C-alpha positions in Angstrom: 124.4 100.6 68.4 120.7 100.8 67.6 119.5 104.3 66.9 116.8 105.6 69.2 113.7 106.6 67.1 111.3 109.4 68.0 109.1 106.9 69.7 108.1 108.3 73.2 109.8 107.1 76.3 106.4 105.8 77.5 106.0 103.6 74.4 109.6 102.3 74.5 109.1 101.4 78.2 106.0 99.4 77.4 107.9 97.4 74.8 110.6 96.2 77.1 109.9 96.7 80.8 108.0 94.8 83.5 107.2 97.1 86.5 107.0 96.1 90.2 103.6 95.6 91.9 101.9 96.2 88.6 99.3 94.3 86.7 100.7 95.2 83.3 97.5 94.3 81.4 95.3 96.8 83.2 97.9 99.3 84.3 97.5 103.0 83.6 100.1 104.6 81.3 103.5 104.9 82.8 104.7 108.4 83.6 108.1 109.1 81.9 110.3 111.0 84.3 113.3 112.9 82.9 114.6 114.8 85.9 114.4 115.1 89.6 115.4 118.0 91.9 114.6 118.4 95.6 111.0 117.6 96.3 110.1 117.4 92.6 110.1 115.0 89.7 109.6 116.3 86.1 108.1 114.3 83.2 109.0 114.6 79.6 106.3 117.3 79.0 107.7 119.4 81.8 105.0 118.7 84.4 106.3 118.7 87.9 105.2 116.3 90.7 105.7 116.7 94.4 107.2 113.4 95.5 105.7 113.2 99.0 106.3 109.5 99.3 110.1 109.9 98.8 110.1 107.5 95.9 109.1 104.5 98.0 110.4 106.0 101.3 114.0 106.2 100.3 114.8 109.8 99.2 115.6 111.5 102.6 117.1 114.8 101.3 115.3 115.1 98.0 116.3 114.2 94.5 119.7 114.9 92.9 121.2 116.3 96.1 124.4 118.1 95.0 126.5 117.1 98.0 125.7 113.4 97.7 126.3 113.7 93.9 129.7 115.3 94.4 130.8 112.8 96.9 129.8 109.9 94.7 131.5 111.5 91.7 134.8 111.8 93.6 134.6 108.2 94.8 133.8 107.1 91.2 137.1 108.5 90.1 138.9 106.8 93.0 137.5 103.2 93.1 134.0 102.1 91.9 134.0 98.5 93.2 136.2 96.5 95.5 135.7 92.8 96.4 134.9 92.7 100.1 136.1 89.2 100.8 139.7 89.5 101.9 139.8 93.3 101.2 138.4 96.5 102.7 138.3 100.2 101.9 137.9 103.5 103.7 134.2 104.2 102.9 133.1 100.9 104.3 135.1 101.2 107.5 134.1 104.8 108.0 130.4 104.1 107.4 130.4 101.2 109.9 132.2 103.4 112.5 129.7 106.3 112.0 126.6 104.1 111.9 127.6 102.2 115.1 128.0 105.5 117.0 124.3 106.2 116.4 122.9 102.7 117.0 122.1 101.1 120.4 125.3 100.5 122.4 125.1 96.7 122.0 125.4 96.9 118.2 129.0 96.1 117.5 129.4 94.7 114.0 128.1 95.6 110.5 127.4 93.1 107.7 126.7 94.7 104.2 124.3 93.5 101.6 122.3 95.3 98.8 118.7 95.9 99.8 116.2 95.6 102.6 115.1 92.0 101.8 118.6 90.7 101.8 119.4 92.6 105.1 116.5 90.6 106.5 117.7 87.3 105.0 121.2 87.9 106.6 119.6 88.5 110.0 117.5 85.4 109.8 120.5 83.3 108.8 122.5 84.8 111.6 119.9 83.7 114.2 119.3 80.2 112.9 123.1 79.5 112.6 123.7 81.2 116.0 121.8 78.3 117.5 123.3 75.7 115.2 126.8 76.8 116.0 126.1 76.1 119.6 124.5 72.7 118.9 121.1 74.0 119.9 118.0 72.9 118.0 116.1 76.2 117.8 114.6 76.6 114.4 111.3 78.3 114.8 110.8 82.0 114.1 108.2 84.4 115.4 106.8 87.4 113.5 103.9 89.8 113.8 100.7 89.3 112.0 100.4 91.8 109.0 104.2 92.0 108.8 106.1 92.9 105.7 109.9 92.3 105.5 110.5 91.9 101.8 110.0 89.8 98.7 112.7 87.2 98.8 111.8 83.8 100.1 113.0 84.1 103.6 111.6 87.6 103.9 108.2 86.4 102.5 108.2 83.6 105.0 108.3 86.1 107.9 105.8 88.4 106.3 102.1 88.1 106.9 100.3 85.7 104.6 98.6 87.6 101.8 97.7 87.6 98.1 101.4 88.6 97.5 102.7 85.4 99.0 99.9 82.9 98.2 101.5 81.4 95.1 104.6 80.5 97.1 103.0 79.3 100.4 104.1 75.7 100.0 107.7 76.8 99.5 107.9 79.1 102.5 109.2 78.0 105.8 107.0 77.8 108.9 106.6 80.9 111.0 104.6 81.5 114.1 102.7 84.7 113.8 101.7 86.6 116.9 99.7 89.8 117.5 101.5 93.1 117.9 101.7 93.8 121.7 99.4 96.0 123.6 98.4 96.5 127.3 95.5 94.0 126.9 97.4 91.1 125.3 100.9 91.3 126.8 100.2 88.6 129.5 98.8 86.3 126.8 101.9 86.9 124.7 104.1 86.2 127.7 102.6 82.8 128.2 102.9 82.0 124.5 106.5 82.9 124.4 107.3 81.0 127.5 105.8 77.9 126.0 107.8 78.3 122.8 111.1 79.6 124.1 113.0 76.3 123.8 112.2 76.0 120.1 112.3 79.6 119.0 115.5 81.0 117.4 114.3 84.6 117.0 111.5 87.1 116.6 111.5 89.7 113.8 109.4 92.8 113.9 108.9 96.3 112.4 109.2 98.6 115.3 106.3 101.0 116.0 105.1 101.1 112.4 104.1 98.2 110.1 104.5 100.1 106.8 103.3 98.0 103.9 100.5 96.7 106.0 98.9 100.1 105.9 101.0 102.2 108.3 99.7 100.3 111.3 101.2 101.9 114.4 101.6 100.7 118.0 103.2 102.0 121.2 106.9 101.9 122.1 106.1 100.9 125.7 104.2 97.8 124.5 107.1 96.8 122.3 109.5 97.3 125.2 107.4 95.0 127.3 107.5 92.3 124.6 111.3 92.7 124.2 111.8 92.2 127.9 110.0 88.9 127.7 112.1 87.8 124.7 115.3 88.7 126.6 114.1 86.7 129.6 113.3 83.7 127.4 116.5 83.8 125.4 114.7 84.7 122.1 116.9 86.7 119.8 115.3 89.9 118.5 115.6 91.2 114.9 114.5 94.8 114.6 113.7 95.7 111.0 114.3 99.4 110.6 114.4 99.4 106.8 111.5 101.8 106.8 111.7 103.5 110.2 115.5 104.3 110.2 117.2 107.6 109.6 114.7 110.0 111.0 111.4 108.8 109.7 109.9 108.4 113.2 111.2 111.8 114.4 114.3 110.2 116.0 117.3 108.7 114.2 115.8 105.3 114.7 112.7 103.7 116.2 115.2 102.2 118.7 115.6 105.6 120.2 112.1 105.3 121.6 112.9 102.0 123.3 114.8 101.1 126.5 115.3 97.5 125.4 117.9 96.7 122.8 117.5 94.3 119.9 120.2 91.7 119.1 120.2 92.4 115.3 119.0 95.4 113.3 118.3 95.7 109.5 118.6 98.9 107.4 118.2 100.0 103.8 115.9 102.5 102.0 117.0 105.9 103.5 120.5 104.5 104.2 122.0 106.1 101.1 119.5 108.9 100.9 117.9 107.1 98.1 121.0 107.4 95.9 121.9 103.7 95.6 120.7 100.3 96.7 122.3 99.1 99.8 121.5 97.0 102.9 123.0 96.7 106.3 122.6 94.1 109.1 124.1 95.1 112.4 124.5 92.7 115.4 125.8 92.4 118.9 129.1 90.9 119.9 127.3 87.9 121.3 125.9 87.1 117.8 129.3 87.8 116.1 131.3 85.7 118.6 129.1 82.6 118.0 130.7 82.5 114.5 134.3 82.8 115.6 135.8 79.3 115.5 138.7 77.1 114.3 135.9 75.1 112.7 135.3 76.7 109.2 131.9 75.2 109.1 130.8 77.8 111.6 131.5 80.6 109.1 128.5 82.8 108.0 128.5 81.7 104.3 126.7 84.7 102.9 127.7 87.4 100.5 126.9 89.6 97.5 128.9 90.7 94.6 128.4 94.4 95.5 128.9 93.9 99.3 130.1 97.3 100.8 130.2 98.9 97.3 132.4 102.0 97.7 130.0 104.2 95.8 127.0 103.2 97.9 129.1 103.5 101.1 130.1 107.0 100.1 126.5 107.9 99.3 125.5 106.7 102.7 128.2 108.6 104.4 127.2 111.8 102.7 123.5 111.2 103.5 124.3 110.6 107.1 126.3 113.9 107.3 123.3 115.7 105.9 121.0 114.0 108.3 123.1 115.1 111.3 123.1 118.7 110.2 121.1 121.1 112.4 119.1 122.3 109.4 117.9 118.7 108.7 117.1 118.0 112.3 115.1 121.2 112.5 113.2 120.3 109.3 112.3 116.9 110.8 111.0 118.6 113.9 109.0 121.1 111.8 107.5 118.4 109.6 106.6 116.4 112.7 104.8 119.5 114.2 103.0 120.3 111.0 101.8 116.8 110.7 100.5 116.9 114.3 98.6 120.1 113.6 97.1 118.7 110.4 96.2 115.4 112.2 93.8 117.3 114.4 92.0 118.7 111.3 92.0 115.3 109.6 90.5 113.6 112.6 87.4 115.7 112.4 86.8 115.0 108.7 83.7 112.9 107.9 85.6 110.8 105.3 88.6 110.0 107.6 89.1 107.1 110.0 92.1 106.3 112.2 94.3 109.3 111.5 97.7 108.6 113.0 101.3 109.8 113.0 104.7 109.3 114.3 107.4 111.7 113.3 107.4 112.5 109.6 105.0 109.6 108.9 101.3 110.6 108.7 98.6 108.2 107.6 94.8 107.9 107.6 92.1 105.6 106.3 89.7 106.9 103.7 86.3 105.9 104.9 84.6 103.7 102.3 82.3 101.4 104.5 84.2 98.4 103.2 86.9 98.3 105.8 90.6 98.7 105.1 92.1 96.7 102.2 95.1 97.0 99.9 92.9 96.1 97.0 90.2 98.7 97.7 89.4 100.3 94.4 89.3 103.8 95.9 93.1 103.7 96.1 93.5 103.8 92.3 91.1 106.6 91.9 92.8 108.7 94.7 96.2 108.0 93.1 95.1 109.3 89.8 93.5 112.4 91.3 96.6 113.3 93.1 98.7 112.8 90.0 96.4 115.2 88.2 97.2 117.7 90.9 100.9 117.1 90.6 101.3 115.1 93.8 102.8 111.6 93.9 101.0 109.5 96.5 100.7 105.7 96.5 97.7 104.8 98.6 97.8 101.4 100.2 94.2 100.7 99.1 92.2 103.2 101.1 95.1 104.1 103.3 96.7 107.4 102.4 100.0 108.5 103.8 102.7 111.1 103.6 106.4 110.3 104.0 108.0 113.4 102.5 111.7 114.2 102.0 113.1 116.4 104.7 113.8 119.2 102.3 110.0 119.9 101.8 109.2 123.5 102.9 106.5 124.5 105.2 104.6 126.1 102.3 104.9 123.0 100.1 103.7 120.8 102.9 100.7 123.1 103.6 99.9 122.9 99.9 99.8 119.1 100.1 97.5 119.3 103.1 95.2 121.6 101.3 95.0 119.3 98.3 94.3 116.3 100.6 91.3 118.2 102.1 90.0 119.2 98.6 90.3 115.6 97.4 88.5 114.3 100.6 85.7 116.7 100.0 85.5 115.9 96.3 85.3 112.1 96.8 83.1 112.5 99.8 80.2 113.9 97.8 
């Protein structure tokens, strides 16, 4: 084994690693993290950072939660991996049982994968093959403009066209992009969907919040109206709750704000409390039954080596137990109320536009005069300023947002708010 020299972790990383969403030639120095606990991450020099974006929206209960760690350790000493084709195990069965109890009543079956993008890929394949198995030629897919559903090819296809997807456009399948619904355009959308219904297999959407697009928010009643139209026209609905699931919107799921029910739902991110990668695609009996046949060609031929990994299932079970605790639910309500109060203060600031919030998600646009853009240079400057203050924020261009873990205290959150105001004043000069 090679001996590790005294070279810094930062230098060793630069020699061997390629980081996501990063132009490595011009990137700032990588911060070497050696420990995480609760809200905080610690670098090799001992500096602490408040992780108010939950490390890409996944760490629900904070870093290194002892209960999740203990449960995973116990499972690690029982069985670390079990093939899920032809076999099953207690953590997978129990997780499916527990999750289905919280989902809309029409969700009856769970299909496991390993991240949000693959959960979406599974959902799309379910819908296309649902029609195929019934000898129906419905191959078109609807999605919202500005959507983001992941970085694999199917997920990119149903995501809004952008610089991210431009190199691959000729290889992506055709998707019909429509506006997010509102009171003004719902009749126009109704006509559009009626005209397309015979060809459309499904619609996929992020409910209430389009996260990567800049935390764009829209109303539950408008989505309900669109879902009613889809149901009337026989268009299957895929609800991508990879980001919005597990308390982020103030409810267990964005679905809890809706009266209409999707046919398929996708989950990842907070599913395991940020402990391990895992994806879930749930579906109705109607979807599942379309694959039951003596004809083996009607099988859903999809799988992953780590499907229903016992360690990830156990982490998800532990995370869900913590989520359901009264203390966690009270914390979610408190964060929601604190955000609401701060929102009023933000809305009056001269450098803020479009301050918005749902549940524990708070976002606003830093006013630059150049509109809102992921590539707005102010984002990099704001990111560095907050890092200097010991706060991890990843602005989406000039869009700043908070998605804190539920363990953040009232005092810590108020400190973050105070720093935001100071930075706004500093950059507003």
